[in-house]
C-alpha positions as CSV (number, residue, x, y, z in Angstrom):
1,M,-100.8,76.7,20.8
2,P,-104.7,77.7,21.2
3,P,-106.0,80.3,18.8
4,K,-106.0,83.8,20.0
5,L,-109.4,85.6,20.5
6,P,-109.9,89.0,19.0
7,R,-109.9,91.8,21.4
8,R,-112.8,94.2,21.7
9,S,-111.9,97.7,21.0
10,S,-112.0,100.2,23.9
11,A,-113.9,102.6,21.7
12,R,-116.9,100.4,21.4
13,H,-117.2,100.1,25.1
14,R,-116.9,103.8,25.6
15,S,-119.6,104.6,23.0
16,D,-122.1,101.9,23.5
17,G,-122.4,101.6,27.3
18,P,-122.7,104.0,30.1
19,S,-119.7,104.9,32.3
20,S,-120.9,102.3,34.9
21,L,-120.1,99.6,32.5
22,A,-116.5,100.6,32.2
23,R,-115.6,99.5,35.8
24,P,-115.3,95.8,35.2
25,E,-112.4,96.5,32.8
26,D,-110.6,98.3,35.6
27,S,-111.3,95.4,37.9
28,R,-109.6,92.9,35.4
29,S,-106.4,95.0,34.9
30,P,-104.8,94.2,38.3
31,R,-105.2,90.4,37.8
32,R,-102.9,90.2,34.8
33,P,-99.8,91.1,36.7
34,L,-100.5,88.4,39.2
35,R,-100.7,85.9,36.5
36,V,-97.5,87.1,35.1
37,L,-95.8,86.9,38.4
38,A,-97.1,83.3,38.9
39,V,-95.7,82.3,35.5
40,V,-92.4,83.9,36.2
41,A,-92.3,82.2,39.6
42,G,-93.0,78.9,38.0
43,V,-90.2,79.3,35.5
44,L,-87.8,80.3,38.2
45,A,-88.8,77.4,40.2
46,L,-88.2,75.1,37.3
47,T,-85.0,76.7,36.5
48,A,-83.8,76.4,40.1
49,G,-84.7,72.8,40.2
50,A,-82.6,72.1,37.0
51,V,-79.6,74.2,38.0
52,T,-79.5,73.2,41.7
53,P,-78.1,69.7,41.1
54,W,-75.3,71.1,38.8
55,I,-74.3,73.7,41.4
56,L,-74.3,71.1,44.1
57,A,-72.1,68.8,41.9
58,R,-69.7,71.6,41.2
59,Q,-69.5,72.5,44.9
60,A,-68.9,68.8,45.7
61,G,-66.1,68.7,43.1
62,H,-64.4,71.7,44.6
63,L,-64.7,70.1,48.1
64,D,-63.2,66.8,46.8
65,D,-60.3,68.7,45.2
66,S,-59.5,70.6,48.4
67,A,-59.8,67.5,50.5
68,A,-57.3,65.7,48.1
69,K,-54.9,68.7,48.4
70,V,-55.1,68.6,52.2
71,A,-54.3,64.8,52.2
72,A,-51.4,65.2,49.9
73,Y,-50.0,68.0,52.0
74,D,-50.2,65.7,55.2
75,S,-48.4,62.8,53.4
76,V,-45.7,65.1,52.2
77,S,-45.2,66.6,55.7
78,R,-45.1,63.1,57.2
79,Q,-42.4,62.0,54.6
80,V,-40.3,65.1,55.4
81,D,-40.6,64.4,59.2
82,T,-39.5,60.7,58.6
83,A,-36.5,61.7,56.5
84,R,-35.4,64.2,59.2
85,E,-35.6,61.5,61.9
86,R,-33.5,59.2,59.7
87,A,-30.9,61.8,59.0
88,E,-30.6,62.5,62.8
89,R,-30.2,58.8,63.5
90,E,-27.4,58.5,60.9
91,R,-25.6,61.4,62.3
92,A,-25.8,60.0,65.8
93,S,-24.4,56.6,64.6
94,R,-21.6,58.2,62.7
95,S,-20.5,60.3,65.7
96,Q,-20.5,57.0,67.8
97,N,-18.3,55.2,65.2
98,R,-15.9,58.1,65.0
99,V,-15.3,58.0,68.8
100,A,-15.2,54.1,69.2
101,P,-12.2,52.9,66.9
102,P,-9.1,54.1,68.6
103,A,-9.5,51.6,71.5
104,T,-9.7,48.4,69.2
105,P,-6.2,48.2,67.2
106,T,-3.9,49.0,70.1
107,A,-4.8,45.8,72.0
108,T,-4.6,43.3,69.0
109,A,-1.8,44.6,66.8
110,T,1.1,44.6,69.3
111,P,1.6,41.0,70.3
112,T,1.4,39.5,66.7
113,P,4.6,41.0,65.1
114,K,6.7,40.2,68.1
115,A,6.1,36.4,67.8
116,T,7.0,36.5,64.0
117,K,10.3,38.4,64.5
118,K,11.5,35.6,66.9
119,A,10.9,32.8,64.3
120,K,13.3,34.4,61.5
121,P,16.7,33.3,63.0
122,T,15.8,29.6,62.4
123,A,15.4,30.1,58.6
124,K,19.0,31.8,58.5
125,A,20.8,28.7,59.8
126,T,19.6,26.4,57.0
127,P,21.1,28.1,53.9
128,K,24.5,28.4,55.6
129,A,24.9,24.6,55.7
130,T,23.8,24.0,52.0
131,R,26.2,26.6,50.6
132,K,29.2,25.0,52.2
133,A,28.4,21.6,50.9
134,S,27.8,22.5,47.2
135,P,31.3,23.4,45.9
136,K,32.7,19.9,46.6
137,P,31.4,18.0,43.5
138,K,32.8,20.5,41.0
139,P,35.9,18.7,40.0
140,K,34.1,15.6,38.8
141,P,32.9,17.1,35.4
142,K,36.5,18.0,34.4
143,A,37.5,14.4,34.5
144,T,34.6,13.4,32.1
145,K,35.7,16.0,29.4
146,K,39.3,14.7,29.3
147,A,38.1,11.1,28.7
148,S,35.7,12.0,25.8
149,P,38.3,12.5,22.9
150,K,39.5,8.8,23.2
151,P,36.6,7.1,21.4
152,K,36.9,9.5,18.3
153,V,40.4,8.0,17.6
154,T,39.0,4.4,17.7
155,R,36.1,5.2,15.3
156,K,38.4,6.7,12.6
157,T,40.9,3.7,12.9
158,A,38.0,1.2,12.5
159,A,36.7,3.1,9.3
160,K,40.0,2.9,7.7
161,K,40.5,-0.7,8.3
162,A,37.1,-1.6,6.9
163,T,37.8,-0.1,3.5
164,R,40.2,-2.8,2.4
165,S,40.6,-6.5,3.0
166,S,43.7,-8.3,4.0
167,D,44.6,-9.1,0.4
168,G,44.2,-5.4,-0.6
169,R,40.8,-5.7,-2.3
170,P,37.8,-3.4,-1.1
171,A,36.0,-4.6,2.0
172,F,33.1,-6.1,0.1
173,D,29.8,-6.7,1.9
174,L,26.9,-8.8,0.7
175,P,25.0,-7.1,-2.1
176,A,21.7,-6.9,-0.1
177,K,20.2,-4.6,2.4
178,C,21.3,-4.8,6.1
179,G,19.9,-8.0,7.7
180,T,18.8,-9.7,4.4
181,E,19.8,-13.5,4.6
182,L,21.3,-14.9,1.4
183,R,21.9,-18.5,0.4
184,F,25.1,-19.2,-1.5
185,T,24.7,-21.6,-4.5
186,T,26.2,-22.7,-7.8
187,Y,25.8,-25.5,-10.3
188,A,27.9,-27.7,-12.6
189,G,29.0,-26.0,-15.7
190,H,28.7,-22.5,-14.2
191,A,32.3,-22.0,-15.5
192,P,34.0,-21.6,-13.2
193,D,31.7,-23.3,-10.8
194,D,33.4,-22.4,-7.6
195,M,33.7,-18.6,-8.4
196,K,30.3,-17.5,-9.8
197,I,27.6,-17.3,-7.0
198,D,23.9,-17.4,-7.4
199,F,22.2,-15.7,-4.4
200,F,18.6,-16.6,-3.1
201,N,16.7,-14.6,-0.5
202,E,16.1,-16.9,2.6
203,S,14.4,-14.0,4.6
204,G,11.8,-13.2,1.9
205,A,11.0,-13.4,-1.9
206,T,14.0,-13.3,-4.2
207,D,12.0,-11.8,-7.0
208,G,12.0,-8.0,-6.5
209,M,14.7,-8.1,-3.7
210,V,16.6,-4.8,-3.5
211,V,20.2,-5.2,-4.7
212,V,22.9,-2.8,-3.4
213,A,26.5,-2.0,-4.2
214,S,28.8,-4.3,-2.2
215,A,31.5,-1.5,-2.1
216,A,31.7,2.2,-3.3
217,G,32.6,2.7,-6.9
218,T,31.7,3.9,-10.3
219,V,29.2,2.3,-12.8
220,V,31.2,1.4,-16.0
221,K,28.8,-0.8,-17.9
222,L,25.1,-2.0,-18.0
223,S,25.8,-5.5,-19.4
224,E,23.2,-8.1,-20.4
225,P,21.2,-9.8,-19.3
226,G,20.1,-7.3,-16.7
227,G,23.6,-6.6,-15.4
228,V,25.6,-3.8,-13.7
229,K,29.3,-3.6,-13.7
230,I,31.1,-1.3,-11.0
231,D,34.7,-0.2,-10.9
232,H,35.9,-0.1,-7.2
233,G,39.3,1.1,-7.8
234,D,42.8,-0.5,-7.9
235,G,41.7,-3.0,-10.5
236,W,38.7,-4.5,-8.5
237,Y,35.3,-4.9,-10.2
238,T,31.9,-6.6,-9.4
239,M,29.2,-7.8,-11.7
240,S,25.6,-8.4,-10.9
241,L,23.2,-10.1,-13.4
242,H,19.5,-11.1,-14.2
243,M,18.1,-7.9,-12.5
244,Q,14.5,-7.0,-13.6
245,E,15.2,-3.2,-12.8
246,R,18.4,-1.2,-13.0
247,D,18.4,2.1,-11.1
248,V,21.8,3.4,-12.1
249,S,23.5,4.7,-15.2
250,V,27.0,4.6,-16.7
251,G,29.4,7.0,-15.1
252,Q,27.3,7.3,-11.9
253,K,29.2,7.1,-8.6
254,V,27.6,4.9,-5.9
255,R,28.2,4.4,-2.2
256,Q,28.4,1.1,-0.4
257,G,24.9,0.0,0.3
258,E,23.3,2.3,-2.3
259,R,20.5,0.7,-4.3
260,I,21.4,-0.3,-7.9
261,G,18.4,-2.4,-8.9
262,L,15.9,-5.2,-8.2
263,A,16.6,-9.0,-8.4
264,G,14.7,-10.9,-11.2
265,A,14.8,-13.7,-13.8
266,V,15.9,-11.8,-16.8
267,G,17.7,-14.2,-19.2
268,T,16.9,-17.2,-16.9
269,G,13.8,-19.2,-15.7
270,V,14.4,-18.7,-12.0
271,S,14.6,-15.5,-10.0
272,H,18.0,-15.0,-8.4
273,L,21.0,-12.7,-8.3
274,H,24.2,-13.7,-10.2
275,Y,27.3,-12.2,-8.5
276,E,31.0,-12.0,-9.4
277,Q,34.3,-10.3,-8.2
278,I,36.8,-9.6,-11.0
279,Y,40.4,-8.4,-10.7
280,D,42.1,-6.8,-13.7
281,S,45.3,-8.6,-13.5
282,N,46.8,-7.3,-16.7
283,H,45.6,-3.8,-16.0
284,D,44.1,-3.3,-19.5
285,G,40.9,-1.8,-17.9
286,W,38.8,-4.5,-19.3
287,A,38.4,-7.0,-16.3
288,D,37.5,-9.9,-18.4
289,S,34.9,-12.4,-17.3
290,P,35.4,-15.4,-16.9
291,G,39.1,-14.9,-17.5
292,E,39.9,-12.7,-14.6
293,I,37.1,-13.9,-12.2
294,V,38.4,-14.6,-8.5
295,H,37.0,-16.3,-5.5
296,S,34.6,-13.7,-3.7
297,R,35.6,-12.3,-0.3
298,L,32.5,-11.1,1.5
299,Q,32.3,-9.5,4.9
300,G,35.9,-10.7,5.6
301,V,35.2,-14.4,4.5
302,L,36.7,-16.0,1.4
303,Y,34.1,-18.3,-0.4
304,S,34.6,-21.3,-2.8
305,V,31.1,-22.7,-3.3
306,Q,30.8,-26.2,-4.9
307,P,27.9,-27.5,-6.9
308,D,27.5,-30.6,-4.6
309,G,28.8,-28.9,-1.5
310,D,27.2,-26.9,1.4
311,E,25.2,-23.9,0.7
312,P,25.9,-21.3,3.5
313,V,23.2,-18.8,4.6
314,V,24.7,-15.4,5.8
315,A,23.0,-12.2,6.9
316,S,24.1,-9.1,5.2
317,K,25.9,-6.4,7.2
318,N,26.0,-3.9,4.4
319,S,25.5,-0.4,5.8
320,C,24.2,-1.7,9.1
């Protein structure tokens, strides 16, 4: 700011100069308020220039808000009018639907059930003919039941006949599993040659062939070499030798066809099965071999094999 100038005191003017010189001060005093007014007017003008845009902006904002409110009100009123028009249309359509239905079912429903009722009598005639024809075949199963007991008597009779041969000995089968083909052989010095039989397996390997009991009985002795002696009752015995494995023990009961061991070459150089049938003729319970050996009867056939004779091959029927 510029430096202020010192004022002259009013007393100096009054004392130094005459009264005519005091008039210029009176003429300056009215100019000061004018300057002040000019300054104030400038300030107000500046203030008005600065404030006016802000006032106009505020007024424009208020105008925009009011315009938005008017537009929202118009859209809401339009939606309400549209909803009212839709509701009135739906009410009108519902009222039309309620009035229209009664005329439709009466014309369509009546002719259909009448045609169905007429077709029912044809189905009733069919089961009547079937029921009358069904009772006729009833007597046939009764004749079948009466005929069934007859085969039972035949089976029991056949089983009793198979337990003994015609000479009273047990009905011995070959000492091999069902279907095994055995070749009958002997050799000179077999003592007796025609009663002791050496079997060879013609349908497979003899070594390891399964040996079975030729009739039911009780094991009474495990003789050597590799032998099993069985008591079949009424003085009849069998002896099997040279088995590499014996699967029974003394006192054990065996069934016809039950496994007693495996054929081998124990005590001889060739695998085969030595077989004898013995009858205890003096009833001492010993059944001596060779003193009480007899010709073997196997599967109903009595065999007497010769060293230089035929060597028959027979398939086993044991437990077939």
